[in-house]
N, C-alpha and C positions, 0 to 999 in steps of 0.2 A: 641945242641940248640933245644929249644921247638918252633916249628913253630906256628905262629898265626893260629887261627881256620879257617880263610878264605883264607889261602894260596892256596888251590886248585883253588879257583876262580881267584886269581891273576895269577897263573900259566896258567890258560886257556886264560887269556888276553894276556900274553906274547907269548903263542903259536900262537894266532891269529894275532899277529903283523907281524911276519915274518921279513925278513932281512931289508925290506925298509918300513915297516908299521910305521904309526905315522908321516910321513913327511907331509908337507903341500901339497897344490895342485901342481901337476906336470905339469907345462907348459914347453913346449919345444921351443927352438929357431929354426932358419931355418935349422940348421945342425942336429937337433934331440937331442941336449944336454939339460939336465935339469939345469937351472941356479942355482947358489948357494942359499941356504936357507937364508933368511934375516928376523930375528925375533927381532932384537935389542940385547942389551948387558945386561945380568943379572948375578950378582955374589951373590949367596945365600949360604954361607958356611954351610956345614952339616958334621957330623961325619961319613962319608962313604968313600969308597975307591975312587981312582982317577977317574976311569971310571964312577962310580956311580955319583960322584960330577959333572962331565961334563954333564952327561945326566940330572941330577937334575936341573942344571942351564937352560938347554934347555926347560925342562918341565915347569919351572916357567916363562920363557919368553912366552911360549904358554898360560899359565894360565893368565898372565897379559894382554894378548890381547883377553881373553875370547874365546880361541879356545880349548874347554874343552875336546872333544874326543881325539884329538891327544895328549893333555897334559896328560890325564890318561894313554894312551898307553906309553908315554915317562916315566912316573913314574913306570909303569910296568917293563920297561927295567932297571930302577934304581935298582929294586929288583932283576932282573936277574944278574946284576953286583955285587950286594951286598945285599943278603937276610936279613942281619941284620940292614939295613938302616931304622930305625924306622921313620925318617922324611919323607920317601917316602909314608908311610901310612897317615901321616898328610896331605901331599900334595894331595893324592888321595881323602881324606875326603873333603877338602875345594874345590877341583875341582868338585867333584860330585854334589855340591850344585848349580853349574851353575852360571848364571848372577845374582849378588846380587841386581841389580836394578830391577829385575823381581821377587824377592823373595816375598812370601814364596814358596819354592820348592814343588814339588809333593811328596807324601809319598815314592815313590820308591827311590827318591834321598835322602830323610832323612834316609831311611833304609841303603842304601849303604854308606852314609857318617858316620853314627853312627857306622857301622860295622868296617869301616876303622880306625876311632878314637880308637875304642876298641882294634884293632890290634896294633896300635901305642903304646897304653898304656901297652898292654900285652908284646910286644917285648921289650919295655924299650928304653931309650936313654942314650947317653954317656956324655951329658953335661946338666947343669942346664938350660941353655938358651933354648935348644931344648925341655926340659920338660915344660918350661913356654909356648912355642908355642903350645904344645899339650894340656896343661891345658886350655889355652885361648880358643882354638877351641872346647874343650869338653864342655865348658859353653853353646855353641850354641846348642848342642845336648842333654843336660841334660833334662831327662823326656820329650823328644820331642813329644811322643805319647799322653801325658796327660796334657801338659801345653801350654799356648798361645805362639805364635811365637814372638810377639813384645818384651816381657820382656827378652826372651832368646837372641835375636839378640842384644838388648841393653847390656846384660851381656857380650856378646862376644866383643862388642865395648869397654866396660869398661876394660875388661881383656887385650885387645890389647893396650889400653892406658897404662896399667901397664907394658907390655912387652916393649913398645917403651920408657917408662921412665927409665926402668932398664938397657936398652941397647941403650943409645943415639947414639952410633956410628954404630948401626945395621941399615943399610939403608932399608932393607926389612921390618923390624919391623915398621919403620916410614911410609913406603908406605902402608902397610896393615892397619895400624891404620887410615891413611887418607882415605883409601877405606871404612873402616867401618864407619867413620864419614859421608861420602857422602851417603852411602847406608842406613843409619838410619835417615837422614835428613827428616823432615816432610815437605811436599809440602805447608803446610799452614804457615810455619815459614818464614815470609817475612823479618826477620832480617838476615837470611842466616847464623845463628851462626855456624852450623856444617860445612857448605861449606867454610866459611872464615877461620875456624881453619884448615881445610884440605889444603886450599890454602897456608896458612902460613908454612905448612910442605913441600908441594910439590914444590912451586915456587923456593926456594933455591936449592932443589935437581935437578930441571929442568936445572938450570944453571950449576950445577956441573956434572950431569950425563945426558947429552942431548940425549944419545942413549938408555936410559932405557925405554922400552915400557910401563911399568906401570905408570911411572911418567907422561908422555905426555897423556896417555889414561885417567888417573884419573883426571888430570887437566881439560880435556874436560868435563867430568861428573861434576866436581866441578862448572864449569861456565855455565852449560847447563840451564840457566835461563835468561829471557829477560833482567833483570837488570844487569846481570854479563857477558853476552855473549861476549862483545867486548874484555874482558880480556882473553878470551879463544882462540883468533885467533892465537897467536904464537904457542901454543900447537897443535891446529888444523892443521896448515900448516906444522908442523914437524912430526906428528905421522905416516902418510902414508909413509914417507921417512924412518922412523925408522924400521918399520916392514912390508914391502911391500908384504911379502909372506902370510900375514894373511888377509882374507876377512874382518874381523871386523875392523882391523886397517885401511883398505882402506875406510870403511864406516864411522867411527867415526867422522872424521872432519866435516861431514855434520850436526852433532848435533849443531855445532856452526854456520855453514853456514846457516842453516834453521832459526836460531834465529836472524840473522842480515840481512836476505833476499838476500844472495848471491846465486841466483838460478842456474846459470850456473855452478859454482863451486860445488854446491850440487849435481847436476845431474851427473857431471863427476866423482865425488868421489864415488857415488853409482853405477855408471856403472862399474867402475873398481872392486868394491866389488862384484857386481852381477856376473861378468864374473869369478872372482876368486872362488866364492862360488859354481857356477855351475860346475866348473871343479873338485870340490871335489868328485862328483858322478862318479862312475865307469861305465863301459859300461853295466854291468849287471843291473844297476838301472836306466838306461835312462827312462825318462817318469815320474820319481818320482821327485818332487820338493825338494829343500833344504831350510830350514827355513831361513838361512843366505841370500839366494838369494831373498826370498820373502820379508824379512825385507828391503833389499836394493831397491827392486821394489817399495815398498810403498813410500819410500823417493823419488825415481826417478819420480813416477807418480805425487807426490806433486810438485816437482820442475818443471817438464814439464808443468803442468797446470798453474803455475804462469807465465810462459812465452808464454802461448797460443800455446804450442806445443802439441795440442790435438791428432794429429795422432801418435806421438811418445808415448804418454800416452796410447792411445787405444791399441797399440801393446802389452803393458805390461798388460793391463786389460784383453785382450784376452788370454794371456799366463797364467795368474793366474786362469782364468775361466776354462782353459783346464786341469789344474793340479788336479789330483784326489787323490794323496797321497803325503805325505811329509816325509822327512827322519827322522825328529823329530817332533812329534805332541805336540807342546808346545804353550804357550801364544803368543810369537812374531809371529809365523806362523798363528795362528788363527786371531790375530789382523790384519795382512796384508791381509788375505783372505777377511775379512769384510770391511776393510777401503779402499782398492784399488777401488772396484766398487762404493763405497759410494762417495769417493772423485770425481771420474770421472763424476758422475751425478750432484752432488751439486755444484762443482766449475764452471760448465758450465750452471748452472741454468736449467738443464733438470729435471724439477720437476716431469713430468710423468714418466721419466726413473727412478728417485729415488723412486717413489711410487711403482714401479714394482720390486724392488730389492728382491732377495732371497739368502739365505745362500748357499755358495758353497765353497768346495765340500760337498755334502750331507752326505758323509760317515765320515766326521770329527766328533770327539766327542765334539760337541758344548756345551753339558751340563757341560763340565769341564771349559768352558771359557765364563761365562755369560757376563763378561765385554767386551769381543770382540763382541759377538752377539749384545750387546746394541749399538755399533757403527753403525752397519747396520740398526738396527730397528729405531734408531734415524733419520738417513737419509731418511729411507722409510716413517716414520711418517711426517717428514718435507715436503717431496715430496707430500704426500697425502694432508696435510693441505694447501699447497700452490697451489695445483691443485683443491682445494675446494672439495675434497672427504672426507668429515668430518667423515663419518662412518669408513672408513679405518684408518684415523688418530687416532680416539678414540681407535680402536683395537690395534694400535701400542703403544699408551700410556699405555694401559692395559698390553701389553707385557713388556714394559719398567719397569713398576711397579713390575711385577713378577720377572724380572731379577734383579732389585734392591734388592728385598727381598732375592733372592738367594745369592747375593753378601754379604748382611748383615749377612746372616746365616753362611757364610764361612769366615767372618771377612775381606772381601775385602772392607774395609771402604773407602779407597780413591776412588775406582771405584764406590761404591754406591753413593758417593757424586757427581761424574761426571754424573752419570745417573739421579740424582735428578735435576740438571739444564738442562739436555736434556729433561726431562719430562716438565719442566717449559717452555722451548722454543717451543716444539710442541704444548702445550696447549695455548701458546701465539698466535701462528699463527692460531690455531683453533678459538680462540676468535676473531681475526681479521676477519676471514672468516665469522663469525656470527655477525659482526658489533658491537662487544663489545670492542670498540676501547680503552677506558681507561684501561680496564682490560688487554687487549692485551699488551699495553705498559708497564703496571706495572709488568706483568709476565716476559716480555722480559728483563726489566731492572733488575729484581731480579735474572734472570738467568745469566746476564752479571756480576753482582756483586759477585755472588757465584763462577763463573768461575775464576774471577780475584783474589779471596781470596785464590785460590789454585794455581796449576801450572800443566803444561803438564807432562805426564809420559815420561821417556826416550825411551819407545818403539815407540813413535809416533813423526813424524816431526812437527806435529801441529794438532790442532783440525780440524775435517772435516768442521766445520763452526763455527768460533768464535762467541760467543754470542753477543759481542759488535758490531760486523759487522752485525749480524742479526737485532740488535736493530736499527742500522742506516738504513738498508733497509726498516724496518717497518715504521720508521718515514718518510722516503721518500715516501712510498706508501700512507701515511696519509697526504701528502702535507705539511710537516714540514721540509723544507730543511735546515734551519739554525740549528735546533736541530740535524738533521741527520748528518750534516757536523761535528759537535762537536764529535759525537759518532764515526764516521769514523776516525777522526784524533786520537782520544783516542785509537781506536783499532790498528791503525798503529804504535803507540808508543810501544805497546806490541808485535805486529806481523808485523814488517816492510816489506814493498814492496809486500804485498799480492795483487794479481790482483783485486779481487772483492772489497776490501776496497779502493784501489787506484781509481778504477772506480767510486765507490760510492761517494768518496770525490769530484771527478770531477763533477759528476752529481749534487750533493748537492750544490756545489759552483755555478755552472751554474744556477741552479734553484733559488738561492738566489740573483742572479744578480752580483755576484763577478767574473767577466770575467777573471781578471788577475790570480786569484787563480785557477779557473777552467782550464785555459790554462796550468798552471804549472803542474797540476795533469794529464791532458790529455797527455801532452808531456812526463811526467814520465811514463805513461802507455805504450805509444808507444816505449819508450826506453827499458822498461822492456821486452816488447814483440817484440823486433827488429828481433829476429830469429824465429818468429811464423811460424807454418806450417798450420795454419787454420785462415781464416778471420772471427773472431768472430764479432758479432754485436757491441760489446763494442769498438772494434778497429775501425770499420767503423764510429761509432759515434765520436770517438776521432779524426779521420782523418778529418771528415767533420767540426768539430768545429775548428780545428787548421787552416784549409784552410780559414775560415771566420774571424778568430781572430788572 
């Protein structure tokens, strides 16, 4: 047998795994026993020996829950059991690419994936079906160093459509095609064409295979949109039960919970994910953060703030600020580092605190993640403008423009669009500070319309400050409560149960003389924050109004 050219690299992985390597986080019960691993049920037939097949199924279960490092180690063990299992290299290649909803991957991932695909092609396969899988994935890597990403990922989607059509009884082909549809959906497509195609594939499979981790997981991504979120609740409530050993599976339900404003469920989901992710780290790496935990922390901070649990949120803000290294320096980690302190300041209307925000940790390679830095700079610029430090706000607008240019140069078109409306929003509040009121409202309205023409990215539980909410606050500041109320209500349709929008609607209704509607919104605010750990001024105002009315 001729070994693939990268076999020494794979042998190194296998040697690093050891007897117990590649398992999930090892939580012990009171007697010191490790509970059985629960990843869900996957059956992905390949032409490998019995031991390799069993491990391959386990590796795919890990892949379907986006636990990529243990999955790659699992596929290394597949090769240990059966060195001629070509599909193991296919699996290593697709796993090396990481989360498809945060693509494009970094060059290192492209290099590793392309090498594994080449090994799969070199080793050969024993069935036409396996050859089709490998050929479909090869389309993603073809000329990756010299061609744009988007056409190649669309070529992969089209190729997987062909595999799914040729093998209609192949459940994994259908699931991976649905994943490709979701991953290539454009956030500006409000017909949700790709998502609805994916749903039509996945929903029948969810009924037939209720314990498959990929089906529930990808249904959550399919419905992770304001207009579709209610449809995702069954999958959201099932996924953590299917694969409770996986931090990401514990986190993913909150993508739906955040869309429908179920803050308590969102906080609990991410607390479980956070604890599981932190236990991934071994004693030798204590003090180093894990990006899975940071991602969950961002969602937790968001959920706590919507419930006025500011002390709980502050503990996480402090933990993020004390973290100097992360186990994987990637976009989700960078985004969390930027968003967590930004949310804490903006959601509490601490504009001076927002104006003083600085990137942390300083040692992170922020230049690789301009879209993450922009989140913090936007919050800082908004804080400066609303504190009437116009010079600082202009400086932040200039930085946002530079970051937008960097995104455009690296074809991060979605994020460049997000930064464009961030620039409009900061400029709007600058105009308000300089009494250019009509211009301020026009800019803020343009920002809101641009934001609503797109959608939030899966990495975030929600924008640090929705533009429609900011427009409502601006109109209130200008003494136009009836107009403000309309904007707050519209914002709440897209982002239900947000604390600031609910409070804004109550204030606007009260100022308009609509006491009944104001009472409803103030009562709702008190209910949302029933378990608050901080007496925010907004809650005091709601209490005072409800006593009188």
